[in-house]
A tleap script that builds the chain and sets N, CA, C and O, in Angstrom:
source leaprc.protein.ff14SB
mol = sequence {
  NMET THR VAL LEU ILE THR GLY ALA SER SER
  GLY ILE GLY ALA GLY LEU ALA LYS SER TRP
  ALA ASN ASP GLY TRP HIE VAL ILE ALA CYS
  GLY ARG ASP PRO ALA ARG LEU GLU ALA LEU
  HIE GLN HIE ASN PRO ASN ILE THR LEU ARG
  LEU PHE ASP MET THR ASP THR THR ALA GLY
  ASN ALA PHE ASN TRP ARG TYR SER MET LYS
  VAL LYS ALA ASN GLY SER SER TRP LEU LEU
  ASN PHE ASP ASP TRP MET TYR LEU GLN ASP
  GLY THR HIE LEU PHE ASN LYS THR GLU MET
  LYS LYS PHE GLY VAL THR VAL GLY THR VAL
  THR LEU PHE PHE THR ARG LYS ASP CGLN
}
set mol.1.N position { 24.793 164.040 -23.732 }
set mol.1.CA position { 23.141 163.533 -23.738 }
set mol.1.C position { 22.980 162.210 -23.663 }
set mol.1.O position { 23.802 161.398 -24.088 }
set mol.2.N position { 21.591 161.851 -22.957 }
set mol.2.CA position { 21.776 160.516 -22.773 }
set mol.2.C position { 20.369 160.326 -23.332 }
set mol.2.O position { 19.549 161.244 -23.333 }
set mol.3.N position { 20.047 158.775 -23.935 }
set mol.3.CA position { 18.869 159.074 -25.193 }
set mol.3.C position { 18.507 157.288 -24.693 }
set mol.3.O position { 19.238 156.298 -24.694 }
set mol.4.N position { 16.964 157.485 -24.274 }
set mol.4.CA position { 16.066 155.853 -23.900 }
set mol.4.C position { 15.567 155.591 -25.183 }
set mol.4.O position { 14.935 156.395 -25.867 }
set mol.5.N position { 15.951 154.121 -25.577 }
set mol.5.CA position { 15.946 153.376 -26.507 }
set mol.5.C position { 15.000 152.167 -26.024 }
set mol.5.O position { 15.547 151.331 -25.305 }
set mol.6.N position { 13.544 151.966 -26.360 }
set mol.6.CA position { 12.945 150.412 -25.823 }
set mol.6.C position { 13.058 149.857 -27.359 }
set mol.6.O position { 13.198 150.448 -28.430 }
set mol.7.N position { 12.925 148.344 -26.982 }
set mol.7.CA position { 13.044 147.903 -27.929 }
set mol.7.C position { 14.536 147.681 -28.521 }
set mol.7.O position { 14.693 146.931 -29.484 }
set mol.8.N position { 15.552 148.308 -27.961 }
set mol.8.CA position { 16.303 147.662 -28.874 }
set mol.8.C position { 17.378 146.839 -28.579 }
set mol.8.O position { 18.570 146.973 -28.303 }
set mol.9.N position { 16.192 145.519 -28.796 }
set mol.9.CA position { 17.358 144.529 -29.051 }
set mol.9.C position { 17.539 144.063 -30.491 }
set mol.9.O position { 18.499 143.424 -30.922 }
set mol.10.N position { 16.706 144.390 -31.020 }
set mol.10.CA position { 16.684 144.029 -33.014 }
set mol.10.C position { 15.776 145.705 -33.746 }
set mol.10.O position { 15.275 146.781 -33.418 }
set mol.11.N position { 16.080 144.863 -34.846 }
set mol.11.CA position { 15.586 146.249 -35.304 }
set mol.11.C position { 15.847 147.340 -35.672 }
set mol.11.O position { 16.927 147.567 -36.219 }
set mol.12.N position { 14.904 148.316 -35.461 }
set mol.12.CA position { 15.312 149.989 -35.951 }
set mol.12.C position { 15.541 150.394 -34.539 }
set mol.12.O position { 16.024 151.514 -34.367 }
set mol.13.N position { 15.227 149.541 -33.337 }
set mol.13.CA position { 15.743 149.854 -32.032 }
set mol.13.C position { 17.577 149.913 -31.769 }
set mol.13.O position { 18.318 150.782 -31.308 }
set mol.14.N position { 17.835 148.394 -32.377 }
set mol.14.CA position { 19.253 148.334 -32.520 }
set mol.14.C position { 20.243 149.590 -33.325 }
set mol.14.O position { 21.303 150.076 -32.930 }
set mol.15.N position { 19.571 149.852 -34.410 }
set mol.15.CA position { 19.979 150.871 -35.257 }
set mol.15.C position { 20.032 151.716 -34.838 }
set mol.15.O position { 21.113 152.297 -34.935 }
set mol.16.N position { 18.760 152.477 -33.974 }
set mol.16.CA position { 19.068 153.785 -33.514 }
set mol.16.C position { 20.319 153.603 -32.031 }
set mol.16.O position { 21.044 154.478 -31.559 }
set mol.17.N position { 20.239 152.763 -31.790 }
set mol.17.CA position { 21.067 152.890 -29.920 }
set mol.17.C position { 22.537 152.856 -31.051 }
set mol.17.O position { 23.099 153.948 -30.957 }
set mol.18.N position { 23.075 152.171 -31.785 }
set mol.18.CA position { 24.284 152.259 -32.481 }
set mol.18.C position { 24.690 153.280 -33.069 }
set mol.18.O position { 25.906 153.459 -33.014 }
set mol.19.N position { 23.771 154.406 -33.906 }
set mol.19.CA position { 23.749 155.321 -34.343 }
set mol.19.C position { 23.647 156.272 -33.377 }
set mol.19.O position { 24.146 157.308 -33.814 }
set mol.20.N position { 23.230 156.413 -32.256 }
set mol.20.CA position { 23.291 157.620 -31.414 }
set mol.20.C position { 24.743 157.189 -30.531 }
set mol.20.O position { 25.562 158.023 -30.147 }
set mol.21.N position { 24.824 156.116 -30.369 }
set mol.21.CA position { 26.248 155.671 -29.504 }
set mol.21.C position { 27.076 156.522 -29.813 }
set mol.21.O position { 27.431 157.573 -29.278 }
set mol.22.N position { 27.528 155.706 -31.225 }
set mol.22.CA position { 28.747 155.945 -32.133 }
set mol.22.C position { 28.559 157.490 -32.160 }
set mol.22.O position { 29.689 157.970 -32.078 }
set mol.23.N position { 27.651 158.456 -32.236 }
set mol.23.CA position { 27.696 159.462 -32.390 }
set mol.23.C position { 27.929 160.513 -30.940 }
set mol.23.O position { 27.800 161.729 -31.080 }
set mol.24.N position { 28.262 159.941 -29.628 }
set mol.24.CA position { 29.051 159.940 -28.905 }
set mol.24.C position { 27.584 160.666 -27.734 }
set mol.24.O position { 27.538 161.479 -26.810 }
set mol.25.N position { 26.660 159.860 -28.414 }
set mol.25.CA position { 25.496 159.886 -26.832 }
set mol.25.C position { 25.775 158.850 -25.986 }
set mol.25.O position { 26.711 158.070 -26.163 }
set mol.26.N position { 24.953 158.804 -25.012 }
set mol.26.CA position { 24.966 157.669 -23.262 }
set mol.26.C position { 23.592 157.436 -24.271 }
set mol.26.O position { 22.969 158.430 -24.643 }
set mol.27.N position { 23.260 156.377 -24.593 }
set mol.27.CA position { 22.340 155.331 -25.083 }
set mol.27.C position { 21.777 154.338 -24.061 }
set mol.27.O position { 22.239 153.197 -24.055 }
set mol.28.N position { 20.745 154.709 -23.135 }
set mol.28.CA position { 20.252 153.580 -22.305 }
set mol.28.C position { 19.388 152.379 -22.979 }
set mol.28.O position { 18.254 152.770 -23.257 }
set mol.29.N position { 19.593 151.214 -23.265 }
set mol.29.CA position { 19.126 150.473 -24.418 }
set mol.29.C position { 18.521 149.417 -23.640 }
set mol.29.O position { 19.157 148.584 -22.995 }
set mol.30.N position { 17.081 149.499 -23.741 }
set mol.30.CA position { 15.813 148.616 -23.594 }
set mol.30.C position { 15.569 147.323 -24.277 }
set mol.30.O position { 15.623 147.360 -25.507 }
set mol.31.N position { 15.315 146.207 -23.719 }
set mol.31.CA position { 14.609 144.986 -24.013 }
set mol.31.C position { 14.708 143.950 -23.563 }
set mol.31.O position { 15.295 143.877 -22.483 }
set mol.32.N position { 14.112 142.535 -24.269 }
set mol.32.CA position { 14.350 141.448 -23.614 }
set mol.32.C position { 15.005 140.403 -23.870 }
set mol.32.O position { 14.829 139.278 -23.401 }
set mol.33.N position { 16.017 140.861 -24.855 }
set mol.33.CA position { 17.091 139.518 -25.191 }
set mol.33.C position { 18.385 139.980 -24.660 }
set mol.33.O position { 19.239 140.458 -25.406 }
set mol.34.N position { 18.565 139.839 -23.289 }
set mol.34.CA position { 20.149 139.850 -22.776 }
set mol.34.C position { 21.616 139.581 -23.794 }
set mol.34.O position { 22.635 140.271 -23.768 }
set mol.35.N position { 21.364 138.423 -24.625 }
set mol.35.CA position { 22.210 138.024 -25.503 }
set mol.35.C position { 22.572 139.461 -26.442 }
set mol.35.O position { 23.625 140.083 -26.582 }
set mol.36.N position { 20.914 139.710 -27.116 }
set mol.36.CA position { 21.330 141.054 -28.052 }
set mol.36.C position { 21.681 142.266 -27.762 }
set mol.36.O position { 22.307 143.039 -28.487 }
set mol.37.N position { 21.113 142.528 -26.248 }
set mol.37.CA position { 21.385 143.626 -25.369 }
set mol.37.C position { 22.800 143.648 -25.213 }
set mol.37.O position { 23.364 144.727 -25.392 }
set mol.38.N position { 23.563 142.510 -24.871 }
set mol.38.CA position { 25.361 142.721 -24.257 }
set mol.38.C position { 25.858 142.671 -25.637 }
set mol.38.O position { 27.055 142.906 -25.802 }
set mol.39.N position { 25.085 142.386 -26.705 }
set mol.39.CA position { 26.263 142.487 -28.495 }
set mol.39.C position { 26.223 144.312 -28.212 }
set mol.39.O position { 27.143 145.093 -27.968 }
set mol.40.N position { 25.085 144.482 -28.336 }
set mol.40.CA position { 25.161 146.359 -28.516 }
set mol.40.C position { 25.876 146.717 -27.679 }
set mol.40.O position { 26.794 147.449 -28.047 }
set mol.41.N position { 25.792 146.409 -26.364 }
set mol.41.CA position { 27.304 147.230 -25.594 }
set mol.41.C position { 28.881 146.333 -26.416 }
set mol.41.O position { 29.886 146.622 -27.066 }
set mol.42.N position { 28.531 145.732 -26.117 }
set mol.42.CA position { 29.769 145.348 -26.972 }
set mol.42.C position { 30.521 146.110 -28.266 }
set mol.42.O position { 31.652 146.362 -28.683 }
set mol.43.N position { 29.104 146.301 -28.610 }
set mol.43.CA position { 29.499 147.480 -30.231 }
set mol.43.C position { 30.090 148.705 -29.686 }
set mol.43.O position { 31.148 149.155 -30.124 }
set mol.44.N position { 29.304 149.354 -28.562 }
set mol.44.CA position { 29.784 150.732 -28.102 }
set mol.44.C position { 29.983 150.505 -26.310 }
set mol.44.O position { 29.121 149.733 -25.890 }
set mol.45.N position { 30.367 150.715 -25.864 }
set mol.45.CA position { 30.503 151.127 -24.270 }
set mol.45.C position { 29.625 152.546 -24.236 }
set mol.45.O position { 29.641 152.927 -23.065 }
set mol.46.N position { 29.129 153.153 -24.775 }
set mol.46.CA position { 28.194 154.513 -24.217 }
set mol.46.C position { 27.209 153.613 -24.318 }
set mol.46.O position { 26.196 154.310 -24.257 }
set mol.47.N position { 26.910 152.619 -24.422 }
set mol.47.CA position { 25.347 151.829 -25.035 }
set mol.47.C position { 25.284 151.251 -23.122 }
set mol.47.O position { 26.278 150.555 -22.919 }
set mol.48.N position { 24.653 151.350 -22.189 }
set mol.48.CA position { 23.502 150.936 -20.885 }
set mol.48.C position { 23.032 149.679 -21.292 }
set mol.48.O position { 22.755 149.611 -22.489 }
set mol.49.N position { 22.900 148.876 -20.763 }
set mol.49.CA position { 22.041 148.285 -20.986 }
set mol.49.C position { 20.417 147.821 -19.731 }
set mol.49.O position { 20.771 146.951 -18.936 }
set mol.50.N position { 19.431 148.108 -19.592 }
set mol.50.CA position { 18.348 148.014 -18.940 }
set mol.50.C position { 17.625 146.176 -19.658 }
set mol.50.O position { 17.559 145.999 -20.874 }
set mol.51.N position { 17.342 145.461 -19.010 }
set mol.51.CA position { 16.366 144.222 -19.349 }
set mol.51.C position { 14.922 144.232 -18.778 }
set mol.51.O position { 14.535 143.981 -17.636 }
set mol.52.N position { 14.447 144.481 -19.544 }
set mol.52.CA position { 12.457 144.460 -18.934 }
set mol.52.C position { 11.792 144.250 -20.688 }
set mol.52.O position { 12.217 144.574 -21.797 }
set mol.53.N position { 11.040 143.816 -20.382 }
set mol.53.CA position { 9.573 142.822 -21.430 }
set mol.53.C position { 8.513 144.290 -20.871 }
set mol.53.O position { 8.299 144.563 -19.690 }
set mol.54.N position { 7.952 145.104 -22.133 }
set mol.54.CA position { 7.376 146.075 -21.862 }
set mol.54.C position { 5.964 145.056 -22.556 }
set mol.54.O position { 4.835 145.502 -22.760 }
set mol.55.N position { 6.343 143.864 -22.777 }
set mol.55.CA position { 4.602 143.333 -22.859 }
set mol.55.C position { 3.998 142.269 -21.834 }
set mol.55.O position { 3.092 141.463 -22.043 }
set mol.56.N position { 4.694 142.468 -20.741 }
set mol.56.CA position { 4.394 141.427 -19.394 }
set mol.56.C position { 2.749 142.311 -19.077 }
set mol.56.O position { 2.531 143.439 -18.634 }
set mol.57.N position { 1.921 141.342 -19.479 }
set mol.57.CA position { 0.399 142.071 -19.018 }
set mol.57.C position { 0.626 142.060 -17.704 }
set mol.57.O position { 0.415 143.158 -17.189 }
set mol.58.N position { 1.125 140.872 -16.660 }
set mol.58.CA position { 0.812 141.775 -15.330 }
set mol.58.C position { 1.584 143.078 -14.924 }
set mol.58.O position { 1.520 143.526 -13.779 }
set mol.59.N position { 2.455 143.771 -16.111 }
set mol.59.CA position { 2.532 145.712 -15.589 }
set mol.59.C position { 1.913 146.641 -16.013 }
set mol.59.O position { 2.154 147.834 -15.828 }
set mol.60.N position { 0.498 145.855 -17.021 }
set mol.60.CA position { -0.431 146.360 -17.688 }
set mol.60.C position { -0.033 147.394 -19.120 }
set mol.60.O position { 1.067 147.126 -19.602 }
set mol.61.N position { -0.385 147.901 -19.436 }
set mol.61.CA position { -0.289 148.544 -20.436 }
set mol.61.C position { 0.205 149.687 -20.586 }
set mol.61.O position { -0.035 150.367 -21.584 }
set mol.62.N position { 1.109 150.144 -19.444 }
set mol.62.CA position { 1.402 151.590 -19.686 }
set mol.62.C position { 2.411 152.016 -18.244 }
set mol.62.O position { 2.103 151.940 -17.055 }
set mol.63.N position { 3.836 152.528 -18.949 }
set mol.63.CA position { 4.772 152.670 -17.985 }
set mol.63.C position { 4.784 154.070 -17.668 }
set mol.63.O position { 4.317 154.800 -18.542 }
set mol.64.N position { 5.214 154.617 -16.614 }
set mol.64.CA position { 5.625 155.956 -16.563 }
set mol.64.C position { 7.340 156.066 -15.962 }
set mol.64.O position { 7.734 155.441 -14.977 }
set mol.65.N position { 8.069 156.849 -16.665 }
set mol.65.CA position { 9.101 157.103 -16.273 }
set mol.65.C position { 9.324 158.873 -16.019 }
set mol.65.O position { 8.906 159.608 -16.913 }
set mol.66.N position { 9.768 159.295 -15.192 }
set mol.66.CA position { 10.068 160.477 -15.018 }
set mol.66.C position { 11.317 160.422 -14.382 }
set mol.66.O position { 11.655 159.641 -13.492 }
set mol.67.N position { 12.260 161.693 -15.133 }
set mol.67.CA position { 13.217 161.769 -14.814 }
set mol.67.C position { 14.501 163.111 -15.445 }
set mol.67.O position { 13.781 163.782 -16.184 }
set mol.68.N position { 15.524 163.577 -15.484 }
set mol.68.CA position { 15.881 164.717 -15.216 }
set mol.68.C position { 17.036 164.401 -16.460 }
set mol.68.O position { 17.717 163.377 -16.493 }
set mol.69.N position { 17.097 165.477 -17.443 }
set mol.69.CA position { 18.642 165.241 -18.400 }
set mol.69.C position { 18.722 166.550 -18.909 }
set mol.69.O position { 17.788 167.307 -19.171 }
set mol.70.N position { 19.993 166.749 -19.028 }
set mol.70.CA position { 20.728 167.937 -19.686 }
set mol.70.C position { 20.431 167.755 -21.613 }
set mol.70.O position { 20.762 166.877 -22.411 }
set mol.71.N position { 19.735 168.937 -21.748 }
set mol.71.CA position { 19.489 169.025 -23.411 }
set mol.71.C position { 20.675 170.312 -23.535 }
set mol.71.O position { 20.797 171.265 -22.766 }
set mol.72.N position { 21.537 169.977 -24.836 }
set mol.72.CA position { 22.196 171.389 -25.643 }
set mol.72.C position { 21.471 171.769 -26.617 }
set mol.72.O position { 21.184 171.049 -27.574 }
set mol.73.N position { 20.946 173.460 -26.393 }
set mol.73.CA position { 19.918 174.059 -27.432 }
set mol.73.C position { 20.447 175.189 -27.822 }
set mol.73.O position { 20.222 176.099 -27.024 }
set mol.74.N position { 21.136 175.524 -28.850 }
set mol.74.CA position { 21.221 177.136 -28.795 }
set mol.74.C position { 22.778 177.040 -28.051 }
set mol.74.O position { 22.952 178.124 -27.494 }
set mol.75.N position { 23.553 176.459 -27.912 }
set mol.75.CA position { 25.276 176.253 -27.463 }
set mol.75.C position { 25.456 176.622 -25.682 }
set mol.75.O position { 26.426 177.043 -25.052 }
set mol.76.N position { 23.917 176.212 -25.207 }
set mol.76.CA position { 23.735 176.042 -23.780 }
set mol.76.C position { 23.452 174.924 -23.208 }
set mol.76.O position { 23.222 174.179 -24.161 }
set mol.77.N position { 23.321 174.322 -22.249 }
set mol.77.CA position { 22.936 173.407 -21.853 }
set mol.77.C position { 21.681 173.408 -20.232 }
set mol.77.O position { 21.948 173.701 -19.067 }
set mol.78.N position { 20.364 172.960 -20.845 }
set mol.78.CA position { 19.325 173.169 -19.913 }
set mol.78.C position { 19.198 171.767 -18.751 }
set mol.78.O position { 19.747 170.700 -19.027 }
set mol.79.N position { 18.805 171.862 -18.111 }
set mol.79.CA position { 18.084 170.401 -17.417 }
set mol.79.C position { 16.603 170.504 -17.434 }
set mol.79.O position { 15.881 171.337 -16.885 }
set mol.80.N position { 16.369 169.722 -18.006 }
set mol.80.CA position { 14.657 169.441 -18.170 }
set mol.80.C position { 14.327 168.439 -17.824 }
set mol.80.O position { 15.002 167.453 -18.119 }
set mol.81.N position { 12.964 168.304 -16.940 }
set mol.81.CA position { 12.090 167.540 -16.168 }
set mol.81.C position { 11.455 166.926 -17.314 }
set mol.81.O position { 10.635 167.473 -18.053 }
set mol.82.N position { 11.914 165.704 -17.404 }
set mol.82.CA position { 10.602 164.607 -18.420 }
set mol.82.C position { 9.977 163.544 -17.699 }
set mol.82.O position { 10.357 162.653 -16.940 }
set mol.83.N position { 8.635 164.020 -18.302 }
set mol.83.CA position { 7.885 162.646 -18.096 }
set mol.83.C position { 7.126 161.871 -19.011 }
set mol.83.O position { 6.244 162.308 -19.751 }
set mol.84.N position { 7.431 160.949 -18.940 }
set mol.84.CA position { 7.889 159.595 -20.266 }
set mol.84.C position { 6.653 158.400 -19.498 }
set mol.84.O position { 6.664 157.597 -18.564 }
set mol.85.N position { 5.676 158.871 -20.530 }
set mol.85.CA position { 4.419 157.620 -20.666 }
set mol.85.C position { 4.598 156.886 -21.795 }
set mol.85.O position { 4.773 157.506 -22.843 }
set mol.86.N position { 4.591 155.679 -21.809 }
set mol.86.CA position { 4.456 154.631 -22.962 }
set mol.86.C position { 3.711 153.898 -22.556 }
set mol.86.O position { 3.643 153.414 -21.427 }
set mol.87.N position { 2.695 153.651 -23.971 }
set mol.87.CA position { 1.572 152.673 -23.721 }
set mol.87.C position { 1.590 151.590 -24.594 }
set mol.87.O position { 2.186 151.722 -25.663 }
set mol.88.N position { 1.092 150.645 -24.347 }
set mol.88.CA position { 1.366 149.576 -25.025 }
set mol.88.C position { -0.013 149.184 -25.889 }
set mol.88.O position { -0.561 148.283 -25.254 }
set mol.89.N position { -0.685 149.461 -26.927 }
set mol.89.CA position { -2.212 149.179 -27.467 }
set mol.89.C position { -1.716 147.624 -27.714 }
set mol.89.O position { -2.316 146.828 -26.991 }
set mol.90.N position { -1.262 147.353 -28.123 }
set mol.90.CA position { -1.925 145.679 -28.174 }
set mol.90.C position { -0.098 145.059 -28.525 }
set mol.90.O position { 0.896 145.772 -28.380 }
set mol.91.N position { -0.082 143.672 -28.970 }
set mol.91.CA position { 1.074 143.077 -29.090 }
set mol.91.C position { 1.897 143.400 -30.280 }
set mol.91.O position { 2.901 142.754 -30.581 }
set mol.92.N position { 1.277 144.809 -31.209 }
set mol.92.CA position { 2.287 144.891 -31.846 }
set mol.92.C position { 2.362 146.310 -31.734 }
set mol.92.O position { 3.426 146.897 -31.930 }
set mol.93.N position { 1.197 146.967 -31.401 }
set mol.93.CA position { 1.970 148.126 -31.046 }
set mol.93.C position { 2.117 149.452 -29.790 }
set mol.93.O position { 1.310 149.517 -28.863 }
set mol.94.N position { 3.150 150.347 -29.937 }
set mol.94.CA position { 3.402 151.374 -28.932 }
set mol.94.C position { 3.487 152.762 -28.784 }
set mol.94.O position { 4.465 153.272 -29.333 }
set mol.95.N position { 2.898 153.340 -28.325 }
set mol.95.CA position { 3.443 154.982 -28.577 }
set mol.95.C position { 3.720 155.349 -27.062 }
set mol.95.O position { 3.051 155.017 -26.083 }
set mol.96.N position { 4.820 156.083 -27.110 }
set mol.96.CA position { 5.417 156.811 -26.583 }
set mol.96.C position { 4.891 158.777 -26.132 }
set mol.96.O position { 4.826 159.511 -27.119 }
set mol.97.N position { 4.640 159.299 -25.027 }
set mol.97.CA position { 4.255 160.576 -24.986 }
set mol.97.C position { 5.195 161.145 -23.740 }
set mol.97.O position { 4.886 160.896 -22.574 }
set mol.98.N position { 6.422 161.965 -24.098 }
set mol.98.CA position { 7.020 162.754 -23.181 }
set mol.98.C position { 6.736 163.749 -22.979 }
set mol.98.O position { 6.220 164.091 -24.044 }
set mol.99.N position { 6.666 164.802 -22.135 }
set mol.99.CA position { 6.284 166.190 -21.850 }
set mol.99.C position { 7.527 166.309 -20.868 }
set mol.99.O position { 7.778 165.698 -19.828 }
set mol.100.N position { 8.383 167.533 -21.706 }
set mol.100.CA position { 9.630 168.172 -21.221 }
set mol.100.C position { 9.308 169.581 -20.375 }
set mol.100.O position { 8.532 170.313 -20.990 }
set mol.101.N position { 9.622 169.945 -19.471 }
set mol.101.CA position { 9.101 170.743 -17.990 }
set mol.101.C position { 10.368 171.358 -17.725 }
set mol.101.O position { 11.359 170.629 -17.685 }
set mol.102.N position { 10.491 172.673 -17.525 }
set mol.102.CA position { 11.857 173.663 -16.755 }
set mol.102.C position { 10.638 174.534 -16.139 }
set mol.102.O position { 9.577 174.938 -16.616 }
set mol.103.N position { 11.388 174.672 -14.595 }
set mol.103.CA position { 10.644 175.217 -13.694 }
set mol.103.C position { 8.909 175.247 -14.094 }
set mol.103.O position { 8.271 176.272 -14.330 }
set mol.104.N position { 8.423 173.983 -14.094 }
set mol.104.CA position { 7.045 173.558 -13.986 }
set mol.104.C position { 6.505 174.206 -15.018 }
set mol.104.O position { 5.399 174.714 -14.834 }
set mol.105.N position { 7.059 174.323 -16.148 }
set mol.105.CA position { 6.569 174.963 -17.646 }
set mol.105.C position { 7.085 173.550 -18.991 }
set mol.105.O position { 8.088 172.979 -19.420 }
set mol.106.N position { 5.418 173.591 -19.191 }
set mol.106.CA position { 5.899 172.808 -20.391 }
set mol.106.C position { 7.059 173.415 -21.422 }
set mol.106.O position { 7.027 174.644 -21.493 }
set mol.107.N position { 8.127 172.732 -22.273 }
set mol.107.CA position { 8.494 173.386 -22.980 }
set mol.107.C position { 8.883 172.471 -24.653 }
set mol.107.O position { 9.381 172.803 -25.728 }
set mol.108.N position { 8.368 171.326 -24.113 }
set mol.108.CA position { 8.150 170.491 -25.263 }
set mol.108.C position { 7.308 169.237 -24.829 }
set mol.108.O position { 7.100 168.842 -23.682 }
set mol.109.N position { 6.792 168.605 -26.242 }
set mol.109.CA position { 6.453 167.269 -25.941 }
set mol.109.C position { 6.829 166.701 -27.229 }
set mol.109.O position { 7.126 167.301 -28.262 }
set mol.110.N position { 6.771 165.514 -27.017 }
set mol.110.CA position { 7.567 164.716 -27.972 }
set mol.110.C position { 6.546 163.205 -28.167 }
set mol.110.O position { 6.559 162.314 -27.318 }
set mol.111.N position { 6.011 163.167 -28.972 }
set mol.111.CA position { 4.987 161.611 -29.463 }
set mol.111.C position { 5.674 160.892 -30.307 }
set mol.111.O position { 5.989 161.252 -31.441 }
set mol.112.N position { 6.069 159.302 -29.520 }
set mol.112.CA position { 6.952 158.204 -30.921 }
set mol.112.C position { 5.667 157.339 -31.529 }
set mol.112.O position { 4.571 157.410 -30.972 }
set mol.113.N position { 5.777 156.908 -32.149 }
set mol.113.CA position { 5.043 155.673 -32.484 }
set mol.113.C position { 5.683 154.395 -32.949 }
set mol.113.O position { 6.624 154.486 -33.737 }
set mol.114.N position { 5.231 153.085 -32.504 }
set mol.114.CA position { 6.417 151.823 -32.553 }
set mol.114.C position { 5.399 150.780 -33.093 }
set mol.114.O position { 4.400 150.370 -32.502 }
set mol.115.N position { 5.814 150.450 -34.256 }
set mol.115.CA position { 5.011 149.298 -35.012 }
set mol.115.C position { 6.044 147.994 -34.980 }
set mol.115.O position { 7.059 147.974 -35.676 }
set mol.116.N position { 5.698 146.999 -34.164 }
set mol.116.CA position { 6.929 145.870 -33.837 }
set mol.116.C position { 6.672 145.297 -35.504 }
set mol.116.O position { 5.724 145.643 -36.210 }
set mol.117.N position { 7.765 144.354 -35.901 }
set mol.117.CA position { 8.327 143.918 -37.232 }
set mol.117.C position { 7.911 142.669 -36.807 }
set mol.117.O position { 8.072 142.341 -35.631 }
set mol.118.N position { 7.216 141.674 -37.894 }
set mol.118.CA position { 7.450 140.585 -37.589 }
set mol.118.C position { 8.443 139.596 -37.693 }
set mol.118.O position { 8.796 139.430 -38.861 }
set mol.119.N position { 9.081 138.795 -36.775 }
set mol.119.CA position { 10.180 138.067 -36.327 }
set mol.119.C position { 10.714 137.375 -37.600 }
set mol.119.O position { 11.702 136.643 -37.538 }
savepdb mol mol.pdb
quit
């Protein structure tokens, strides 16, 4: 199983990355601080690092990522197609809406809201 975490350089993102990696998940940890990301990888080799800045205004305020991932449910493993949209509302708030499909049929949606904590 794989999970993508944005904002994994610190705070709750780093905590979630460590927790899921410790539980055996492959974690793709995304963030802006290479030293902090490297510390996550040193914590657990199940953590893969991706350096990028979601607040870069030249990239606009939306990020779309389409990918496939095996998801376990009720003792079976299903290959689902994900259409993942992340929207930066301002310098503090980001929301992520993901739609999961199998055979072109939506089988689930997830919406997550993130608020940046003052550093």
